[in-house]
C-alpha positions as CSV (number, residue, x, y, z in Angstrom):
1,X,6.7,49.6,-127.3
2,X,9.7,47.7,-126.3
3,X,11.3,51.0,-125.1
4,X,8.4,51.6,-122.7
5,X,8.9,48.2,-121.1
6,X,12.6,48.7,-120.8
7,X,12.1,52.1,-119.2
8,X,9.6,50.6,-116.7
9,X,12.2,47.9,-115.8
10,X,14.9,50.6,-115.4
11,X,12.6,52.7,-113.2
12,X,11.7,49.7,-111.0
13,X,15.3,48.8,-110.7
14,X,16.3,52.3,-109.7
15,X,13.5,53.0,-107.2
16,X,15.9,52.6,-104.3
17,X,18.3,55.1,-105.7
18,X,15.5,57.5,-106.5
19,X,14.2,57.2,-102.9
20,X,17.7,57.8,-101.5
21,X,18.2,60.8,-103.8
22,X,14.9,62.3,-102.8
23,X,15.9,62.8,-99.2
24,X,12.7,61.3,-97.7
25,X,13.1,58.9,-94.9
26,X,11.9,55.3,-95.4
27,X,9.6,55.4,-92.4
28,X,7.8,58.5,-93.7
29,X,7.3,57.1,-97.2
30,X,6.2,53.7,-95.7
31,X,3.6,55.6,-93.6
32,X,2.4,57.6,-96.6
33,X,1.8,54.5,-98.7
34,X,0.3,52.5,-95.9
35,X,2.8,49.7,-95.3
36,X,5.0,48.9,-92.3
37,X,8.5,50.5,-92.3
38,X,10.3,47.0,-92.2
39,X,8.2,45.9,-95.2
40,X,9.2,49.1,-97.0
41,X,12.9,48.5,-96.3
42,X,12.7,45.0,-97.6
43,X,10.9,46.1,-100.8
44,X,13.5,48.8,-101.2
45,X,16.3,46.3,-101.0
46,X,14.7,43.7,-103.3
47,X,13.0,46.1,-105.7
48,X,9.8,44.2,-105.7
49,X,7.4,47.2,-105.7
50,X,3.9,46.9,-107.0
51,X,2.8,49.3,-109.7
52,X,0.5,51.0,-107.2
53,X,3.3,51.4,-104.7
54,X,5.6,52.9,-107.3
55,X,2.9,55.4,-108.3
56,X,2.4,56.4,-104.7
57,X,6.1,56.8,-103.9
58,X,6.8,58.7,-107.1
59,X,3.9,61.1,-106.5
60,X,5.5,62.0,-103.2
61,X,9.2,62.2,-104.2
62,X,9.0,63.4,-107.8
63,X,10.7,66.7,-108.5
64,X,12.9,68.1,-111.3
65,X,16.2,67.0,-109.7
66,X,15.0,63.4,-109.6
67,X,13.7,63.6,-113.1
68,X,17.1,64.7,-114.3
69,X,18.8,61.9,-112.3
70,X,16.5,59.2,-113.9
71,X,17.0,60.7,-117.4
72,X,20.8,60.5,-116.9
73,X,20.5,56.9,-115.8
74,X,18.5,56.1,-118.9
75,X,21.0,57.8,-121.1
76,X,23.8,55.9,-119.5
77,X,21.9,52.6,-120.0
78,X,21.4,53.4,-123.7
79,X,24.8,54.8,-124.5
80,X,25.8,51.7,-126.5
81,X,22.5,51.6,-128.5
82,X,22.8,52.6,-132.1
83,X,21.6,56.2,-132.7
84,X,20.1,57.5,-136.0
85,X,19.4,61.1,-137.0
86,X,15.8,62.2,-137.1
87,X,16.2,62.9,-140.8
88,X,16.6,59.2,-141.5
89,X,13.4,58.5,-139.6
90,X,11.5,61.2,-141.6
91,X,12.9,59.8,-144.9
92,X,11.8,56.3,-144.0
93,X,8.4,57.3,-142.8
94,X,7.8,59.6,-145.8
95,X,7.3,62.7,-143.6
């Protein structure tokens, strides 16, 4: 469960980078989600997106290249986390 929240926080933090990588213009995305372009720019700088806005933006910009970029960012963020083989999990869970 904690991992889900951490991934959400990482996504919210990286929204500006994802938007930049997508190639879409701020004004276009602002128009598509129904907010003024200056408000969009401020939200992009501060990272204070609502969940609804994040869903709308991601539904427009999502593609395989962006998915790969975000996965890479998650992997970099978790590089210092301890890793355990799946066999240990199976043994502990009795699978």
